[in-house]
N, C-alpha and C positions, 0 to 999 in steps of 0.2 A: 836205613839203619835198623839192625836186629832189635826187636822189642825186648824189654827186660823179662826175665822169668817171673818176676812179681807180677807183671801185667796180666797174667792168666787168673789171678784171685780177685774176687769181688768183695770179700769180707776179711778183714784183719783183726784178729783177736790178740791183745797184747797182755802178757802177764805185766804187774807193776814193778815189784821189787826185784832189783838185779837185772831188769830189762829197760824200763824207762827211767828208773832212779836207781842210783848207787847207794842202796840202803840195807842190803842183806845183813852185812857184818854188824851194822848199828842196831838193827833190829833184833838179832840175836843176842847183843849185848842187853838189850831193853828187856828181854825175857828174863834174864839173870837179875836185872835191877828190880824187876817186879816182884821176885820171890825173895828178896833180900830179908836177912832175918833167920833163915834156915841155914844148915851147915854148909860150908863152902864146898864140900864134896857133893852134896845133893844139889846145889845150885849148878855146879859144873856139869854134873850128869844131865841135868834138864836142858841146859844150854846146848849140850852136845846132841841130846835128842831132837831139840828144836832145829838144829841144823840138817839132821838127817831127814827131817820131815817138813822141810821149808816148803812153803805153799799151802799147808794145811792151816786151818782157821784157828785163830787164838781162843775161839770159844770151845774148841776140842782140846788144845794143848793145856790149857789151865784146869780143865776137868781131869786130863791125864795126869797133871802135876799133883793134884790133891789125891787121886786114887792110886797112882802107880810109883810116885817119888815120895811124897810126904806121908803117904798111906794113912790118910785121915778120912773121916767119914765126911760126905759132901756137906759143906755149909754155904748156903746161898749168899750169906752176908760176906764171907771171906772170898768166895769165888768172884763176886762183884767187885769186891776191893782190888783183887789182883787184875781184873780186867781194866779197871779205872786207872790203877798205877801204870799199866802198860800203855793205855791209850794216851795218858798225858805225855809220856816219853816219845811215843810215836808221832804225835802231832808235832813236836818240836823238830824230830828228825825229818819228817817230811817237808816241813817248811824251809830248811836249809840244806837239805841234801842236794848234791850235784846230780843233773840230768846225765845219763850216760851219753858217750860220744855218738853224735849222729841221730839222736833220738828226736830232737826238735826239727832237724833237717828231714828226717824220714816222715814225720808226721805231716809236715808241710807239703812234701812232695805227693804223698797219698791223698792228701785232702785236695790238692790242685788236680788230681786224676779222678775226683769224684768217688773215691773208694769208701766203703763203709768201714768205720774204725771203732773198735770197742776196746775196753778193759775187762778182763775176767780175772779176778785176784783172790787170794786168799785173805787178803787184808780187809778190814771193815769198810763196808760200802758207804755209809754216811761220812766216814772220815775221809775216805778217798775223794768223794765228790767235794767235799769242803776244801780240801787242800788243792785239788786241780783247778777249782775256781778261783782260789786266792792266788795261785801261781799263773793263771790265765792260760792253763793247759786244756781246759775243758772244751775250748772252742774247737779243738781238733777232733773231738769224739762225738759219735752218735750215741753212746751209752757207756757208763762207768759202773761195773757191778762188782760186788764182793760179799764177804761173810756178813751175816751168819749163813747165807746160802753157801753151798760148796762150790767150787771151781766148775765142776761138771753142770750144776743146776744153772750156774751163770751162763755157761756156754749154750746149754740147751735153749735157755731163754732168748738168747740172741739168735741161734740159727733157725728157730722155728718161724722167725719173721722173713727168712730168705730161702725158701725150698728151691732146690736145684741151682743155688748159687755156689760158686767154689770159694772155700774158705781156708784159712791158714791160721794156725796158733803159733805165736812166738813167745817162747818161754826159756826158763832156765833151770828147770826142776823135773824130777821124775813125775810129779804130779801134774804137771803141764803136758808131759808126753802122754801119760795116761788118759788124761782128759781128751786129747786130740785123737788118740786111738779109739776111745769110747764112742767118740761122735764122728769117726771115719773122715777125719780131715787132715790135712798135711801138718806136719810139726817142724819148726825151724828151732833149733838149739843155739841159744847164745850163752856162751861158756865163760865169758871173762869174770863175771862177778858171782858166779854160782858158789855156794857154800856146801855143796854135796860132797859125799864121799867119792873116791876114785871109783868105786864100782858103780855108783849111781851115775856118775859122769860118763862112764864107759857106756852104760846102757842107754843113756840119752844120745850118744853119739851114734850109736848103733840103729836107733829107731828113728832118727831124725831124716827129714827129706833133705835138709840143708843144715851145715853146722857153721856158726859165724862167732867171731869173738865180740863184736859190738855191733849195733844197729848202723854204724857208719858204712859198714860194708854194704848193706842193703840199700842205704841212701845212695851211695856211690853207683851201685848197679842200676838205679833207675836213671841216673844222669849219663852213665856210660855202660850200657847193656852188654857191649861186646866184651867187657873185661871181667866178666862174673863167671864163676864156675859152680855148677850145682852138683851135689853128691850123687 
């Protein structure tokens, strides 16, 4: 039997939101809830900005909110309050959010093949580790990394342990693709749950080694390698 296209990779790096978990739209709403009390127009503009820059750390986004949207001098106390408001909502979202189709099956298949599996996310690292442990997903991963480190820094930390091994980044945003390009690794674009603009979606499709709707396609490719098409 022909081996799966995925078998060439030693290291699999996943984004979390919109890839492993169906959380993108809920987290965009959470950004809006965190800044409630400001004008509805300002909140809507901020949420729209968050969609366009999805995958960028909350630590950056709330600083941008204060400087570029609210146009207020930076106040550490208010900044921390916004972060805390957002974190409380996110924890609830992560604990109840659906896993995307095929995610658990793919992680199991890759684990059985002894692949190295990681998360490199724009979400808070401590929060992700707590949630993945609570939901018993951490057993599939060699490491789960996130902010306040950038996605690129997370990826660099992963790759430095595996020189000369082939890696792939599976993500749903322009920031994921840029990270893959920066580190000269392949990028698989998962489109179903993205909250990007049409232009950003177009760029990701053009820059990806492979475009999928959900992880179920990758899971099926491992089980039936002859039935998979690579871009």
